[in-house]
C-alpha positions as a Markdown table, in Angstrom:
| # | Residue | x | y | z |
|---|---|---|---|---|
| 1 | Unk | 0.0 | 0.0 | 0.0 |
| 2 | Unk | 1.5 | 3.3 | -1.0 |
| 3 | Unk | -0.6 | 6.5 | -0.6 |
| 4 | Unk | 1.0 | 9.1 | -2.8 |
| 5 | Unk | 1.4 | 12.8 | -1.9 |
| 6 | Unk | 0.0 | 15.3 | -4.4 |
| 7 | Unk | 1.8 | 18.6 | -4.0 |
| 8 | Unk | 0.5 | 19.3 | -0.5 |
| 9 | Unk | 0.5 | 23.2 | -0.2 |
| 10 | Unk | 1.0 | 23.3 | 3.6 |
| 11 | Unk | -1.0 | 26.5 | 3.8 |
| 12 | Unk | -3.4 | 27.8 | 6.4 |
| 13 | Unk | -6.1 | 25.1 | 5.8 |
| 14 | Unk | -3.6 | 22.3 | 6.4 |
| 15 | Unk | -2.4 | 23.6 | 9.7 |
| 16 | Unk | -5.9 | 24.5 | 10.9 |
| 17 | Unk | -7.0 | 21.0 | 10.3 |
| 18 | Unk | -4.1 | 19.0 | 11.6 |
| 19 | Unk | -2.8 | 21.3 | 14.4 |
| 20 | Unk | -5.4 | 23.9 | 15.5 |
| 21 | Unk | -8.8 | 22.3 | 15.2 |
| 22 | Unk | -9.5 | 20.2 | 18.4 |
| 23 | Unk | -11.8 | 17.8 | 16.5 |
| 24 | Unk | -9.2 | 17.0 | 13.8 |
| 25 | Unk | -5.7 | 17.8 | 15.1 |
| 26 | Unk | -3.2 | 15.1 | 15.1 |
| 27 | Unk | -1.2 | 16.3 | 18.1 |
| 28 | Unk | -1.2 | 19.0 | 20.8 |
| 29 | Unk | 1.4 | 21.4 | 22.2 |
| 30 | Unk | 1.4 | 19.3 | 25.4 |
| 31 | Unk | 2.2 | 16.1 | 23.5 |
| 32 | Unk | 5.0 | 17.8 | 21.6 |
| 33 | Unk | 6.3 | 19.3 | 24.8 |
| 34 | Unk | 6.4 | 15.8 | 26.3 |
| 35 | Unk | 8.3 | 14.6 | 23.2 |
| 36 | Unk | 10.8 | 17.4 | 23.6 |
| 37 | Unk | 11.3 | 16.4 | 27.3 |
| 38 | Unk | 11.9 | 12.8 | 26.3 |
| 39 | Unk | 14.5 | 13.8 | 23.7 |
| 40 | Unk | 16.3 | 16.1 | 26.1 |
| 41 | Unk | 16.3 | 13.4 | 28.8 |
| 42 | Unk | 17.8 | 10.7 | 26.5 |
| 43 | Unk | 20.5 | 13.0 | 25.3 |
| 44 | Unk | 21.3 | 14.2 | 28.9 |
| 45 | Unk | 21.5 | 10.6 | 30.0 |
| 46 | Unk | 23.8 | 9.7 | 27.1 |
| 47 | Unk | 26.1 | 12.6 | 27.9 |
| 48 | Unk | 25.5 | 14.5 | 24.7 |
| 49 | Unk | 25.5 | 18.3 | 25.1 |
| 50 | Unk | 23.2 | 20.4 | 23.0 |
| 51 | Unk | 24.0 | 24.0 | 22.1 |
| 52 | Unk | 22.2 | 24.3 | 18.8 |
| 53 | Unk | 18.9 | 22.8 | 17.6 |
| 54 | Unk | 17.6 | 22.6 | 14.0 |
| 55 | Unk | 13.9 | 21.7 | 13.8 |
| 56 | Unk | 13.6 | 20.6 | 10.2 |
| 57 | Unk | 9.9 | 20.8 | 9.2 |
| 58 | Unk | 9.1 | 22.6 | 12.4 |
| 59 | Unk | 5.5 | 23.5 | 11.5 |
| 60 | Unk | 4.1 | 25.7 | 14.3 |
| 61 | Unk | 7.2 | 25.2 | 16.4 |
| 62 | Unk | 5.4 | 23.2 | 19.1 |
| 63 | Unk | 8.6 | 22.0 | 20.6 |
| 64 | Unk | 10.3 | 25.4 | 20.8 |
| 65 | Unk | 9.0 | 26.5 | 24.2 |
| 66 | Unk | 9.8 | 23.1 | 25.8 |
| 67 | Unk | 13.3 | 23.1 | 24.4 |
| 68 | Unk | 13.8 | 26.7 | 25.7 |
| 69 | Unk | 13.0 | 25.5 | 29.2 |
| 70 | Unk | 14.7 | 22.1 | 29.0 |
| 71 | Unk | 17.9 | 23.2 | 27.1 |
| 72 | Unk | 18.1 | 26.9 | 27.9 |
| 73 | Unk | 21.6 | 27.3 | 26.5 |
| 74 | Unk | 20.6 | 25.8 | 23.1 |
| 75 | Unk | 19.6 | 28.2 | 20.3 |
| 76 | Unk | 16.7 | 27.0 | 18.3 |
| 77 | Unk | 16.2 | 27.4 | 14.5 |
| 78 | Unk | 13.0 | 26.4 | 12.7 |
| 79 | Unk | 13.3 | 25.2 | 9.1 |
| 80 | Unk | 10.1 | 25.1 | 7.0 |
| 81 | Unk | 9.1 | 24.4 | 3.4 |
| 82 | Unk | 5.8 | 26.3 | 4.0 |
| 83 | Unk | 6.1 | 29.8 | 2.8 |
| 84 | Unk | 2.9 | 30.6 | 4.9 |
| 85 | Unk | 4.6 | 29.5 | 8.1 |
| 86 | Unk | 7.9 | 31.2 | 7.3 |
| 87 | Unk | 6.1 | 34.5 | 6.9 |
| 88 | Unk | 4.0 | 34.0 | 10.0 |
| 89 | Unk | 6.8 | 32.7 | 12.4 |
| 90 | Unk | 9.9 | 33.9 | 10.7 |
| 91 | Unk | 11.3 | 30.4 | 10.2 |
| 92 | Unk | 14.1 | 29.8 | 7.7 |
| 93 | Unk | 12.7 | 28.7 | 4.4 |
| 94 | Unk | 14.1 | 25.5 | 2.9 |
| 95 | Unk | 13.8 | 21.8 | 2.5 |
| 96 | Unk | 15.4 | 19.0 | 4.6 |
| 97 | Unk | 16.4 | 17.5 | 1.2 |
| 98 | Unk | 19.1 | 20.0 | 0.5 |
| 99 | Unk | 19.3 | 22.7 | 3.2 |
| 100 | Unk | 22.9 | 23.4 | 4.2 |
| 101 | Unk | 23.7 | 25.8 | 7.0 |
| 102 | Unk | 27.1 | 27.2 | 7.7 |
| 103 | Unk | 27.6 | 24.9 | 10.6 |
| 104 | Unk | 25.8 | 21.6 | 11.6 |
| 105 | Unk | 23.6 | 21.5 | 14.7 |
| 106 | Unk | 24.1 | 19.3 | 17.8 |
| 107 | Unk | 20.5 | 18.2 | 17.6 |
| 108 | Unk | 18.3 | 17.9 | 14.5 |
| 109 | Unk | 14.6 | 17.3 | 14.8 |
| 110 | Unk | 12.8 | 15.8 | 11.8 |
| 111 | Unk | 9.2 | 15.1 | 12.9 |
| 112 | Unk | 6.6 | 13.8 | 10.4 |
| 113 | Unk | 8.4 | 15.2 | 7.4 |
| 114 | Unk | 9.9 | 12.3 | 5.5 |
| 115 | Unk | 6.6 | 10.6 | 4.6 |
| 116 | Unk | 5.7 | 13.7 | 2.5 |
| 117 | Unk | 8.7 | 13.1 | 0.3 |
| 118 | Unk | 9.0 | 10.7 | -2.6 |
| 119 | Unk | 11.4 | 7.8 | -2.3 |
| 120 | Unk | 14.4 | 9.6 | -4.0 |
| 121 | Unk | 14.0 | 12.8 | -2.0 |
| 122 | Unk | 13.4 | 10.9 | 1.3 |
| 123 | Unk | 16.7 | 9.0 | 0.8 |
| 124 | Unk | 18.5 | 12.3 | -0.1 |
| 125 | Unk | 17.0 | 13.9 | 3.0 |
| 126 | Unk | 18.3 | 11.1 | 5.3 |
| 127 | Unk | 21.8 | 11.6 | 3.8 |
| 128 | Unk | 21.4 | 15.4 | 4.4 |
| 129 | Unk | 20.3 | 14.8 | 8.0 |
| 130 | Unk | 23.7 | 13.3 | 8.6 |
| 131 | Unk | 25.3 | 16.5 | 7.3 |
| 132 | Unk | 23.0 | 18.7 | 9.3 |
| 133 | Unk | 23.6 | 16.9 | 12.6 |
| 134 | Unk | 26.9 | 17.2 | 14.5 |
| 135 | Unk | 25.8 | 14.7 | 17.2 |
| 136 | Unk | 22.1 | 13.7 | 17.5 |
| 137 | Unk | 19.0 | 13.3 | 15.5 |
| 138 | Unk | 15.4 | 12.7 | 16.4 |
| 139 | Unk | 13.3 | 11.4 | 13.5 |
| 140 | Unk | 9.7 | 10.2 | 13.3 |
| 141 | Unk | 7.8 | 9.3 | 10.1 |
| 142 | Unk | 4.5 | 7.7 | 9.5 |
| 143 | Unk | 5.2 | 4.2 | 8.3 |
| 144 | Unk | 3.2 | 1.5 | 6.7 |
| 145 | Unk | 3.1 | -0.3 | 10.0 |
| 146 | Unk | 1.8 | 2.8 | 11.8 |
| 147 | Unk | -0.9 | 3.2 | 9.2 |
| 148 | Unk | -2.1 | -0.4 | 9.6 |
| 149 | Unk | -1.9 | -0.6 | 13.4 |
| 150 | Unk | -1.2 | 2.6 | 15.3 |
| 151 | Unk | -2.5 | 5.9 | 13.9 |
| 152 | Unk | -6.0 | 7.3 | 14.1 |
| 153 | Unk | -6.8 | 7.4 | 10.4 |
| 154 | Unk | -9.6 | 9.9 | 10.9 |
| 155 | Unk | -7.0 | 12.5 | 12.1 |
| 156 | Unk | -4.0 | 11.4 | 10.0 |
| 157 | Unk | -3.1 | 12.9 | 6.7 |
| 158 | Unk | -3.3 | 10.1 | 4.1 |
| 159 | Unk | -1.8 | 12.2 | 1.4 |
| 160 | Unk | 1.7 | 10.8 | 2.0 |
| 161 | Unk | 4.1 | 8.1 | 0.9 |
| 162 | Unk | 3.9 | 5.0 | 3.1 |
| 163 | Unk | 7.1 | 3.0 | 3.5 |
| 164 | Unk | 8.1 | 0.4 | 6.0 |
| 165 | Unk | 10.0 | 1.3 | 9.1 |
| 166 | Unk | 12.8 | -0.9 | 7.9 |
| 167 | Unk | 13.2 | 1.3 | 4.8 |
| 168 | Unk | 14.0 | 4.3 | 7.1 |
| 169 | Unk | 16.1 | 2.4 | 9.6 |
| 170 | Unk | 18.4 | 0.8 | 7.0 |
| 171 | Unk | 19.3 | 4.3 | 5.6 |
| 172 | Unk | 19.6 | 5.9 | 9.0 |
| 173 | Unk | 22.0 | 3.2 | 10.2 |
| 174 | Unk | 24.5 | 4.1 | 7.6 |
| 175 | Unk | 25.2 | 7.3 | 9.5 |
| 176 | Unk | 23.7 | 6.9 | 13.0 |
| 177 | Unk | 23.2 | 4.5 | 15.9 |
| 178 | Unk | 19.7 | 4.3 | 17.4 |
| 179 | Unk | 19.5 | 5.1 | 21.1 |
| 180 | Unk | 15.7 | 4.4 | 21.2 |
| 181 | Unk | 12.4 | 6.3 | 21.0 |
| 182 | Unk | 13.4 | 7.9 | 17.7 |
| 183 | Unk | 16.7 | 9.4 | 19.0 |
| 184 | Unk | 19.8 | 8.6 | 17.0 |
| 185 | Unk | 23.5 | 9.6 | 17.4 |
| 186 | Unk | 26.1 | 9.9 | 14.7 |
| 187 | Unk | 28.4 | 6.9 | 14.5 |
| 188 | Unk | 31.5 | 9.0 | 15.4 |
| 189 | Unk | 29.9 | 10.3 | 18.6 |
| 190 | Unk | 30.5 | 8.7 | 22.0 |
| 191 | Unk | 27.2 | 8.0 | 23.7 |
| 192 | Unk | 27.1 | 6.6 | 27.2 |
| 193 | Unk | 24.4 | 3.9 | 26.9 |
| 194 | Unk | 24.4 | 0.7 | 28.8 |
| 195 | Unk | 23.9 | -2.5 | 26.9 |
| 196 | Unk | 20.4 | -3.3 | 28.3 |
| 197 | Unk | 19.3 | 0.3 | 27.6 |
| 198 | Unk | 19.9 | -0.1 | 23.8 |
| 199 | Unk | 17.3 | -1.2 | 21.3 |
| 200 | Unk | 17.5 | -4.8 | 20.3 |
| 201 | Unk | 19.7 | -5.4 | 17.2 |
């Protein structure tokens, strides 16, 4: 099953439906704050300092406030392919496929972005995530397994490319090691994680 994306505009209507309307939104600020807390806790536990955060495909920036409280010394930069959001929130305009800042970031967030990209661009984006991240990456994408078993289809955008989780993991493992819960570290970075705390191979 492969549900194809069709030039999703990511304008006001999209964000009203999936982020602002209580009846149809797919997540909340509280849920995203909890996600930011989990990411920060894992990296703190693994001994990885964070001074710069790139939120690639940041949307409304729902993790920004939580990160400001949890990682107060880290500067946050939102990257968005939506011209509407860039104008509204002053995010940097660009795509995770080919965006290249002057310096990489300690932590890169890529939440629910990759499923909107075709296979070639999604693969290119994962390679670019390795260039964007100096140390850590948090990545989440709607997978075929999620579509079948986990997500609420009445609230989930079906205008996406559904791929297996294995498709993503195989490409991520070329550059990163998985710490768990969507948090990955570059292979050249030392992370203090005990054997039984690691995901099963």
